[in-house]
MDTraj code that builds the backbone (N, CA, C; nanometers):
import mdtraj as md
import numpy as np

residues = "MET ILE CYS GLU TYR LYS GLY LYS GLU PRO ARG ILE ASP GLU THR ALA TYR ILE ALA GLU ASP THR VAL ILE THR GLY ASP VAL THR ILE GLY ALA HIS SER SER ILE TRP PHE LYS THR VAL ILE ARG GLY ASP VAL SER SER VAL HIS ILE GLY SER ASN VAL ASN ILE GLN ASP LEU SER LEU LEU HIS GLN SER PRO GLY LEU PRO LEU MET ILE GLU ASP GLY VAL THR VAL GLY HIS GLN VAL THR LEU HIS SER PRO HIS ILE LYS LYS ASN ALA LEU ILE GLY MET GLY SER LEU ILE LEU ASP GLY ALA GLU ILE GLY GLU GLN ALA PHE ILE GLY ALA GLY SER LEU VAL PRO PRO GLY LYS VAL ILE PRO PRO ASN THR LEU ALA PHE GLY ARG PRO ALA LYS VAL VAL ARG GLU LEU THR GLU ASP ASP ILE LYS GLU MET ASN ARG ILE ARG THR SER TYR VAL GLU LYS GLY GLN TYR TYR LYS GLY VAL GLN GLY".split()
xyz = np.array([
    [0.0766, -0.1215, -0.0155],
    [-0.0162, 0.0060, 0.0066],
    [0.0884, 0.1125, 0.0100],
    [0.0612, 0.2183, -0.0911],
    [0.1384, 0.3330, -0.1060],
    [0.0392, 0.4506, -0.0986],
    [0.0557, 0.5352, 0.0127],
    [-0.0399, 0.6261, 0.0245],
    [-0.0010, 0.7723, 0.0615],
    [-0.0712, 0.8814, 0.0440],
    [-0.0286, 1.0136, 0.0962],
    [-0.0630, 1.0281, 0.2267],
    [0.0003, 1.1371, 0.2828],
    [-0.0546, 1.1806, 0.4285],
    [-0.0294, 1.3274, 0.4343],
    [-0.1375, 1.3720, 0.4626],
    [-0.1468, 1.5227, 0.4512],
    [-0.0909, 1.6102, 0.3430],
    [-0.1268, 1.5485, 0.2195],
    [-0.0779, 1.6113, 0.0921],
    [0.0551, 1.5783, 0.0502],
    [0.1296, 1.4799, 0.1266],
    [0.2597, 1.4377, 0.0796],
    [0.2486, 1.3078, 0.0454],
    [0.3019, 1.2694, -0.0867],
    [0.2837, 1.1320, -0.1418],
    [0.4163, 1.0857, -0.1515],
    [0.4424, 0.9581, -0.1585],
    [0.5791, 0.8895, -0.1492],
    [0.6248, 0.9184, -0.3117],
    [0.7558, 0.9497, -0.3266],
    [0.8148, 0.9584, -0.4617],
    [0.9088, 0.8485, -0.4755],
    [0.8704, 0.7543, -0.5873],
    [0.9472, 0.6270, -0.5966],
    [0.9928, 0.6177, -0.7308],
    [1.1215, 0.6032, -0.7583],
    [1.1801, 0.5995, -0.8931],
    [1.1248, 0.4631, -0.9556],
    [1.1033, 0.4846, -1.0655],
    [1.0324, 0.3794, -1.1596],
    [1.0883, 0.2457, -1.1707],
    [1.2286, 0.2564, -1.1323],
    [1.3117, 0.1268, -1.1479],
    [1.3236, 0.0655, -1.0058],
    [1.2671, 0.1181, -0.9089],
    [1.2546, 0.0596, -0.7755],
    [1.1714, -0.0493, -0.7627],
    [1.1934, -0.1505, -0.7003],
    [1.1026, -0.2701, -0.6720],
    [1.0424, -0.2435, -0.5389],
    [0.9089, -0.2531, -0.5246],
    [0.8280, -0.2502, -0.3986],
    [0.7364, -0.3660, -0.3920],
    [0.7766, -0.4520, -0.2875],
    [0.6858, -0.5587, -0.2581],
    [0.5300, -0.5286, -0.2503],
    [0.4621, -0.6109, -0.2922],
    [0.3138, -0.5622, -0.2859],
    [0.2678, -0.5642, -0.1474],
    [0.3225, -0.6237, -0.0447],
    [0.2647, -0.6040, 0.0978],
    [0.3411, -0.4983, 0.1734],
    [0.4016, -0.4125, 0.1097],
    [0.4926, -0.3221, 0.1924],
    [0.3731, -0.1971, 0.1905],
    [0.3963, -0.1170, 0.3085],
    [0.3411, 0.0133, 0.3383],
    [0.4421, 0.1089, 0.3350],
    [0.4021, 0.2301, 0.2488],
    [0.4883, 0.3479, 0.2296],
    [0.3905, 0.4555, 0.2433],
    [0.4074, 0.5368, 0.3501],
    [0.3178, 0.6438, 0.3518],
    [0.3871, 0.7940, 0.3555],
    [0.3438, 0.8946, 0.2968],
    [0.3812, 1.0432, 0.3363],
    [0.5053, 1.0890, 0.2527],
    [0.5779, 1.1435, 0.3321],
    [0.7109, 1.2065, 0.2789],
    [0.8353, 1.1176, 0.2622],
    [0.8288, 1.0229, 0.1526],
    [0.9186, 0.9147, 0.1441],
    [0.9846, 0.9427, 0.0013],
    [1.1065, 0.9273, -0.0246],
    [1.1720, 0.9148, -0.1594],
    [1.2560, 0.8160, -0.1525],
    [1.2381, 0.7367, -0.2967],
    [1.3228, 0.5982, -0.2998],
    [1.3765, 0.6165, -0.4365],
    [1.5162, 0.5971, -0.4290],
    [1.5882, 0.6176, -0.5552],
    [1.5964, 0.4917, -0.6500],
    [1.6688, 0.4996, -0.7683],
    [1.6535, 0.4127, -0.8642],
    [1.7362, 0.2653, -0.8238],
    [1.6754, 0.1640, -0.8750],
    [1.6979, 0.0260, -0.8333],
    [1.7008, -0.0157, -0.7070],
    [1.6638, 0.0563, -0.6328],
    [1.6399, 0.0218, -0.4878],
    [1.5300, -0.0902, -0.4692],
    [1.5292, -0.1736, -0.3634],
    [1.4307, -0.2618, -0.3380],
    [1.3809, -0.2511, -0.1920],
    [1.2472, -0.2686, -0.1957],
    [1.1820, -0.2567, -0.0522],
    [1.0956, -0.3871, -0.0485],
    [1.1364, -0.4736, 0.0559],
    [1.1005, -0.6261, 0.0528],
    [0.9749, -0.6333, 0.1431],
    [0.9212, -0.7562, 0.1441],
    [0.7945, -0.8043, 0.2017],
    [0.7770, -0.7601, 0.3453],
    [0.6481, -0.7097, 0.3652],
    [0.6083, -0.6848, 0.5005],
    [0.6900, -0.5534, 0.5596],
    [0.7524, -0.4752, 0.4760],
    [0.8184, -0.3537, 0.5283],
    [0.7258, -0.2592, 0.5584],
    [0.7539, -0.1560, 0.6489],
    [0.6669, -0.0351, 0.6719],
    [0.7653, 0.0884, 0.6677],
    [0.7264, 0.1842, 0.5928],
    [0.7978, 0.2959, 0.5780],
    [0.7087, 0.4291, 0.5898],
    [0.7084, 0.4797, 0.6915],
    [0.6047, 0.5906, 0.7426],
    [0.7092, 0.7366, 0.7587],
    [0.6389, 0.8117, 0.6423],
    [0.7009, 0.9416, 0.6249],
    [0.5929, 1.0356, 0.6834],
    [0.5401, 1.0172, 0.8083],
    [0.4158, 1.0984, 0.8423],
    [0.4683, 1.1966, 0.9698],
    [0.6122, 1.1758, 1.0063],
    [0.6416, 1.2704, 1.1086],
    [0.7553, 1.3670, 1.0387],
    [0.8549, 1.3200, 0.9794],
    [0.9677, 1.3841, 0.9033],
    [0.9785, 1.3046, 0.7944],
    [1.0666, 1.3470, 0.6874],
    [1.0908, 1.2900, 0.5737],
    [1.1949, 1.1504, 0.5786],
    [1.1801, 1.0591, 0.4983],
    [1.2571, 0.9484, 0.4707],
    [1.3178, 0.9775, 0.3375],
    [1.4519, 0.9682, 0.3155],
    [1.5037, 0.9632, 0.2045],
    [1.5957, 0.8229, 0.1996],
    [1.5700, 0.7592, 0.0798],
    [1.6234, 0.6278, 0.0484],
    [1.6978, 0.6581, -0.0970],
    [1.8242, 0.6276, -0.0829],
    [1.8995, 0.6498, -0.2105],
    [1.8918, 0.5330, -0.3234],
    [1.9774, 0.5401, -0.4188],
    [1.9741, 0.4352, -0.5172],
    [2.0612, 0.3170, -0.4647],
    [1.9968, 0.1785, -0.5465],
    [2.0778, 0.0561, -0.5186],
    [2.0679, 0.0241, -0.3667],
    [1.9639, 0.0817, -0.2880],
    [1.9409, 0.0441, -0.1511],
    [1.8472, -0.0947, -0.1397],
    [1.8755, -0.1850, -0.0521],
    [1.7729, -0.2691, -0.0218],
    [1.7443, -0.2639, 0.1108],
    [1.6127, -0.2681, 0.1420],
    [1.5455, -0.2732, 0.2848],
    [1.4721, -0.4078, 0.2775],
    [1.5242, -0.5077, 0.3657],
    [1.4768, -0.6377, 0.3631],
    [1.3568, -0.6432, 0.4365],
    [1.2906, -0.7766, 0.4276],
    [1.1745, -0.8139, 0.4764],
    [1.1330, -0.7603, 0.6346],
    [1.0177, -0.7227, 0.6593],
    [0.9846, -0.6824, 0.7971],
    [1.0511, -0.5706, 0.8658],
    [1.1165, -0.5033, 0.7875],
    [1.1707, -0.3814, 0.8459],
    [1.0726, -0.2739, 0.8679],
    [1.1247, -0.1619, 0.9660],
    [1.0360, -0.0571, 1.0137],
    [1.1228, 0.0509, 1.0078],
    [1.0696, 0.1667, 0.9095],
    [1.1470, 0.2907, 0.9197],
    [1.0415, 0.4060, 0.9523],
    [1.1085, 0.4719, 1.0468],
    [1.0150, 0.6005, 1.1049],
    [1.1109, 0.7076, 1.1440],
    [1.0498, 0.8147, 1.2165],
    [1.1298, 0.9188, 1.2308],
    [1.0847, 1.0168, 1.3502],
    [1.1577, 1.0881, 1.3985],
    [1.1219, 1.1921, 1.5106],
    [1.1015, 1.3321, 1.4506],
    [1.0230, 1.4178, 1.5102],
    [0.9871, 1.5573, 1.4404],
    [1.1249, 1.6225, 1.4241],
    [1.1424, 1.6686, 1.3116],
    [1.2456, 1.7549, 1.2805],
    [1.3887, 1.6730, 1.2393],
    [1.3734, 1.5354, 1.2600],
    [1.4887, 1.4449, 1.2279],
    [1.4618, 1.3588, 1.1326],
    [1.5116, 1.3918, 1.0017],
    [1.4702, 1.2973, 0.8877],
    [1.5666, 1.1816, 0.8972],
    [1.5028, 1.0687, 0.8406],
    [1.5606, 0.9404, 0.8108],
    [1.6280, 0.9543, 0.6809],
    [1.7642, 0.9276, 0.6867],
    [1.8574, 0.9352, 0.5574],
    [1.9328, 0.8046, 0.5349],
    [1.9118, 0.7632, 0.4126],
    [1.9849, 0.6347, 0.3755],
    [2.0527, 0.6867, 0.2374],
    [2.1894, 0.6761, 0.2372],
    [2.2478, 0.7030, 0.1152],
    [2.2652, 0.5602, 0.0253],
    [2.3092, 0.6027, -0.0880],
    [2.3136, 0.4989, -0.2019],
    [2.4084, 0.3776, -0.1480],
    [2.3375, 0.2527, -0.1976],
    [2.4173, 0.1299, -0.1973],
    [2.4107, 0.0729, -0.0487],
    [2.3148, 0.0995, 0.0370],
    [2.2832, 0.0450, 0.1767],
    [2.2344, -0.0683, 0.1846],
    [2.2573, -0.1664, 0.2531],
    [2.1709, -0.2711, 0.2920],
    [2.1286, -0.2737, 0.4096],
    [1.9965, -0.3008, 0.4398],
    [1.9298, -0.3008, 0.5661],
    [1.8767, -0.4519, 0.5676],
    [1.9210, -0.5272, 0.6606],
    [1.8849, -0.6823, 0.6764],
    [1.7461, -0.6735, 0.7159],
    [1.7016, -0.7895, 0.7420],
    [1.5634, -0.8297, 0.7828],
    [1.5291, -0.7904, 0.9301],
    [1.4086, -0.7369, 0.9375],
    [1.3597, -0.7059, 1.0766],
    [1.4525, -0.6014, 1.1379],
    [1.4787, -0.5123, 1.0567],
    [1.5603, -0.3842, 1.1112],
    [1.4753, -0.2729, 1.1547],
    [1.4830, -0.2042, 1.2625],
    [1.4265, -0.0859, 1.2942],
    [1.5100, 0.0376, 1.2733],
    [1.4798, 0.1279, 1.1898],
    [1.5568, 0.2487, 1.1665],
    [1.4748, 0.3829, 1.2209],
    [1.5201, 0.4529, 1.3013],
    [1.4405, 0.5542, 1.3710],
    [1.5286, 0.6773, 1.3603],
    [1.4940, 0.7634, 1.2541],
    [1.5794, 0.8827, 1.2322],
    [1.7296, 0.8695, 1.2310],
    [1.7980, 0.7770, 1.1743],
    [1.9499, 0.7885, 1.1688],
    [1.9846, 0.8415, 1.0365],
    [2.1164, 0.8532, 1.0126],
    [2.1685, 0.8862, 0.8890],
    [2.2679, 0.7761, 0.8555],
    [2.2432, 0.6826, 0.7595],
    [2.3048, 0.5550, 0.7106],
    [2.3875, 0.6180, 0.5996],
    [2.5440, 0.6154, 0.6073],
    [2.5887, 0.6552, 0.4850],
    [2.6328, 0.5380, 0.3840],
    [2.6589, 0.5797, 0.2576],
    [2.6836, 0.5041, 0.1372],
    [2.7551, 0.3654, 0.1820],
    [2.7010, 0.2736, 0.1149],
    [2.7525, 0.1357, 0.1158],
    [2.7621, 0.0697, 0.2554],
    [2.6951, 0.1287, 0.3424],
    [2.6928, 0.0564, 0.4789],
    [2.6008, -0.0550, 0.4774],
    [2.6234, -0.1466, 0.5770],
    [2.5341, -0.2705, 0.5965],
    [2.4815, -0.2777, 0.7390],
    [2.3572, -0.2935, 0.7503],
    [2.2687, -0.2896, 0.8843],
    [2.2349, -0.4491, 0.8869],
    [2.2968, -0.5067, 0.9701],
    [2.2633, -0.6526, 1.0087],
    [2.1285, -0.6838, 1.0589],
    [2.0643, -0.7861, 1.0435],
    [1.9384, -0.8120, 1.0870],
    [1.9005, -0.8101, 1.2103],
    [1.7794, -0.7547, 1.2294],
    [1.7380, -0.7451, 1.3598],
    [1.8094, -0.6332, 1.4583],
    [1.8605, -0.5426, 1.3690],
    [1.9304, -0.4317, 1.4520],
    [1.8331, -0.3107, 1.4731],
    [1.8702, -0.2418, 1.5684],
    [1.7788, -0.1043, 1.6078],
    [1.8822, -0.0036, 1.5929],
    [1.8496, 0.1028, 1.4931],
    [1.9342, 0.2242, 1.4898],
    [1.8646, 0.3485, 1.5218],
    [1.8995, 0.4213, 1.6229],
    [1.8150, 0.5223, 1.6768],
    [1.8311, 0.6805, 1.6599],
    [1.7634, 0.7622, 1.6965],
    [1.7620, 0.8895, 1.6489],
    [1.8941, 0.9571, 1.6545],
    [1.9253, 1.0094, 1.5227],
    [2.0489, 1.1099, 1.5107],
    [2.1745, 1.0025, 1.5103],
    [2.1640, 0.8806, 1.5323],
    [2.2931, 0.7985, 1.4999],
    [2.3407, 0.8130, 1.3751],
    [2.4597, 0.8046, 1.3335],
    [2.5262, 0.8020, 1.1982],
    [2.6224, 0.6858, 1.1980],
    [2.5866, 0.6060, 1.0871],
    [2.6636, 0.5010, 1.0484],
    [2.7450, 0.5435, 0.9421],
    [2.8744, 0.5263, 0.9469],
    [2.9693, 0.5866, 0.8580],
    [2.9716, 0.5002, 0.7339],
    [3.0320, 0.5757, 0.6325],
    [3.0291, 0.5028, 0.4838],
    [3.1005, 0.3497, 0.4878],
    [3.0261, 0.2605, 0.4566],
    [3.0918, 0.1202, 0.4253],
    [3.1287, 0.0625, 0.5713],
    [3.0430, 0.0873, 0.6616],
    [3.0517, 0.0433, 0.7935],
    [2.9380, -0.0622, 0.7970],
    [2.9738, -0.1631, 0.8900],
    [2.8936, -0.2996, 0.8997],
    [2.8356, -0.2964, 1.0631],
    [2.7197, -0.2943, 1.0700],
    [2.6577, -0.3238, 1.1767],
    [2.6090, -0.4538, 1.2082],
    [2.6761, -0.5275, 1.3138],
    [2.6386, -0.6837, 1.3162],
    [2.5130, -0.6818, 1.3482],
    [2.4440, -0.8134, 1.3232],
    [2.3121, -0.8542, 1.3521],
    [2.2686, -0.8427, 1.4909],
    [2.1444, -0.7885, 1.5117],
    [2.1008, -0.7817, 1.6545],
    [2.1508, -0.6641, 1.7412],
    [2.2107, -0.5778, 1.6680],
    [2.2858, -0.4699, 1.7180],
    [2.2109, -0.3564, 1.7790],
    [2.2233, -0.2725, 1.8730],
    [2.1490, -0.1569, 1.9139],
    [2.2462, -0.0407, 1.8949],
    [2.2129, 0.0643, 1.8103],
    [2.3036, 0.1838, 1.8051],
    [2.2015, 0.2835, 1.8685],
    [2.2614, 0.3450, 1.9851],
    [2.1851, 0.4439, 2.0586],
    [2.1903, 0.5817, 1.9934],
    [2.0690, 0.6628, 2.0441],
    [2.0677, 0.7849, 1.9777],
    [2.2062, 0.8809, 1.9721],
    [2.2378, 0.9384, 1.8647],
    [2.3746, 1.0274, 1.8552],
    [2.4769, 0.9619, 1.8480],
    [2.4892, 0.8050, 1.8470],
    [2.6239, 0.7530, 1.8555],
    [2.6774, 0.7425, 1.6862],
    [2.8045, 0.7607, 1.6883],
    [2.8498, 0.7875, 1.5475],
    [2.9572, 0.6443, 1.5381],
    [2.9350, 0.5647, 1.4449],
    [3.0124, 0.4576, 1.4021],
    [3.0904, 0.5137, 1.2851],
    [3.2253, 0.4923, 1.2916],
    [3.3018, 0.5314, 1.1844],
    [3.3026, 0.4570, 1.0461],
    [3.3475, 0.5189, 0.9493],
    [3.3502, 0.4357, 0.8182],
    [3.4486, 0.3211, 0.8279],
    [3.3982, 0.2076, 0.7451],
    [3.5063, 0.1018, 0.7222],
    [3.5262, 0.0215, 0.8535],
    [3.4133, 0.0236, 0.9495],
    [3.4437, -0.0439, 1.0682],
    [3.3474, -0.1554, 1.0863],
    [3.3638, -0.2508, 1.1752],
    [3.2452, -0.3376, 1.2202],
    [3.2053, -0.3057, 1.3639],
    [3.0826, -0.2805, 1.3860],
    [3.0344, -0.2565, 1.5204],
    [2.9251, -0.3594, 1.5526],
    [2.9097, -0.4000, 1.6748],
    [2.8522, -0.5210, 1.7320],
    [2.7996, -0.4927, 1.8670],
    [2.6878, -0.5509, 1.9006],
    [2.6535, -0.5385, 2.0322],
    [2.5358, -0.4396, 2.0668],
    [2.4903, -0.4544, 2.2085],
    [2.3749, -0.3709, 2.2704],
    [2.4289, -0.3025, 2.3956],
    [2.4699, -0.1943, 2.3929],
    [2.4995, -0.1087, 2.2780],
    [2.6154, -0.1473, 2.1880],
    [2.5947, -0.0924, 2.0630],
    [2.6944, -0.1417, 1.9610],
    [2.8266, -0.0523, 1.9847],
    [2.9268, -0.1285, 1.9644],
    [3.0708, -0.0868, 1.9915],
    [3.1565, -0.1300, 1.8689],
    [3.2431, -0.0438, 1.8325],
    [3.3373, -0.0880, 1.7228],
    [3.4412, -0.2018, 1.7736],
    [3.4317, -0.2981, 1.6978],
    [3.5136, -0.4184, 1.7266],
    [3.6474, -0.4421, 1.6345],
    [3.6406, -0.3806, 1.5048],
    [3.7600, -0.3883, 1.4257],
    [3.7422, -0.3106, 1.3060],
    [3.8359, -0.3113, 1.2300],
    [3.8403, -0.2650, 1.0960],
    [3.7781, -0.3507, 1.0052],
    [3.7159, -0.3201, 0.8925],
    [3.6820, -0.4289, 0.7964],
    [3.7837, -0.4800, 0.7109],
    [3.7795, -0.6039, 0.6870],
    [3.8822, -0.6628, 0.6000],
    [3.8348, -0.6559, 0.4458],
    [3.9279, -0.6852, 0.3651],
    [3.8972, -0.6916, 0.2210],
    [3.7934, -0.7951, 0.1886],
    [3.7867, -0.8964, 0.2580],
    [3.6847, -1.0171, 0.2450],
    [3.5380, -0.9572, 0.3008],
    [3.5495, -0.8800, 0.4069],
    [3.4169, -0.8074, 0.4607],
    [3.3591, -0.7363, 0.3350],
    [3.4416, -0.6232, 0.2726],
    [3.3768, -0.5573, 0.1793],
    [3.3444, -0.6114, 0.0567],
    [3.4165, -0.7344, 0.0345],
    [3.3748, -0.8174, -0.0957],
    [3.2332, -0.8639, -0.0711],
    [3.2112, -0.9168, 0.0703],
    [3.0802, -0.9920, 0.0867],
    [2.9680, -0.8795, 0.0911],
    [3.0030, -0.7603, 0.1449],
    [2.8957, -0.6467, 0.1574],
    [2.8562, -0.6099, 0.0165],
    [2.9600, -0.5949, -0.0760],
    [2.9290, -0.5676, -0.2214],
    [2.8583, -0.6927, -0.2847],
    [2.8876, -0.8257, -0.2605],
    [2.8157, -0.9193, -0.3058],
    [2.6532, -0.9294, -0.2590],
    [2.6283, -0.8741, -0.1492],
    [2.4881, -0.8885, -0.0895],
    [2.4086, -0.7599, -0.1672],
    [2.4727, -0.6548, -0.1776],
    [2.4079, -0.5403, -0.2471],
    [2.3972, -0.5684, -0.3795],
    [2.4840, -0.6188, -0.4597],
    [2.4538, -0.6420, -0.5968],
    [2.3498, -0.7567, -0.6160],
    [2.3471, -0.8519, -0.5399],
    [2.2394, -0.9641, -0.5355],
    [2.1236, -0.9061, -0.5064],
    [2.1000, -0.8093, -0.4334],
    [1.9584, -0.7531, -0.4067],
    [1.9195, -0.6649, -0.5140],
    [2.0078, -0.5884, -0.5721],
    [1.9672, -0.5062, -0.6929],
    [1.9170, -0.6108, -0.8128],
    [1.9781, -0.7003, -0.8405],
    [1.9410, -0.8215, -0.9313],
    [1.8095, -0.8784, -0.8831],
    [1.7969, -0.9322, -0.7539],
    [1.6579, -0.9783, -0.7198],
    [1.5628, -0.8803, -0.7282],
    [1.5709, -0.7522, -0.7080],
    [1.4565, -0.6769, -0.7055],
    [1.4376, -0.6470, -0.8518],
    [1.5288, -0.6389, -0.9430],
    [1.4963, -0.6153, -1.0708],
    [1.4288, -0.7380, -1.1458],
    [1.4492, -0.8573, -1.0851],
    [1.3898, -0.9768, -1.1315],
    [1.2510, -0.9776, -1.0949],
    [1.2155, -0.9450, -0.9524],
    [1.0911, -0.9395, -0.9078],
    [0.9978, -0.8441, -0.9816],
    [1.0624, -0.7089, -1.0051],
    [0.9953, -0.6138, -1.0600],
    [0.9449, -0.6616, -1.2057],
    [1.0311, -0.7269, -1.2732],
    [0.9957, -0.7894, -1.3985],
    [0.8915, -0.8920, -1.4056],
    [0.8741, -0.9701, -1.3068],
    [0.7681, -1.0649, -1.2740],
    [0.6392, -1.0184, -1.2533],
    [0.6413, -0.9081, -1.1528],
    [0.5214, -0.8461, -1.1030],
    [0.4878, -0.7341, -1.2026],
    [0.5870, -0.6633, -1.2538],
    [0.5636, -0.5283, -1.3277],
    [0.4841, -0.5408, -1.4547],
])
top = md.Topology()
chain = top.add_chain()
for i, resn in enumerate(residues, 1):
    res = top.add_residue(resn, chain, resSeq=i)
    for name in ("N", "CA", "C"):
        top.add_atom(name, md.element.get_by_symbol(name[0]), res)
traj = md.Trajectory(xyz[None], top)
């Protein structure tokens, strides 16, 4: 379901894949070749939500925000299954592991990796090219070349899957 909220309608690039059981409302922008997967909810009814290009938001995720604090997801980001994002800024090519919570004003650095089940508290900054894990999340190490290759593989596979599903349903 895609619907307006108080005169603001989602703006979704025509190349994006949106699963049929997704809910997207209000001030939401979704870029080219991004994919929003099954049973995800994206509510742009408090502040804006910006999702860049080649982003994948996986199944059962929830995106929302606080007043005056937009939710920003830059290009190439992977958001795992059952993730809650509440007004963070996720920078280019980062990966958010499944079941994680990223809260108001948190900043996830470019190509950072948040391990599954992590909690990034309000205002926390995770540096670029690092692995952070835990509740609360703490940086545990720099990313390896293998980590970066795996993040790229996941991102590419979701762009391809999204385009396949779009062709089947489109």
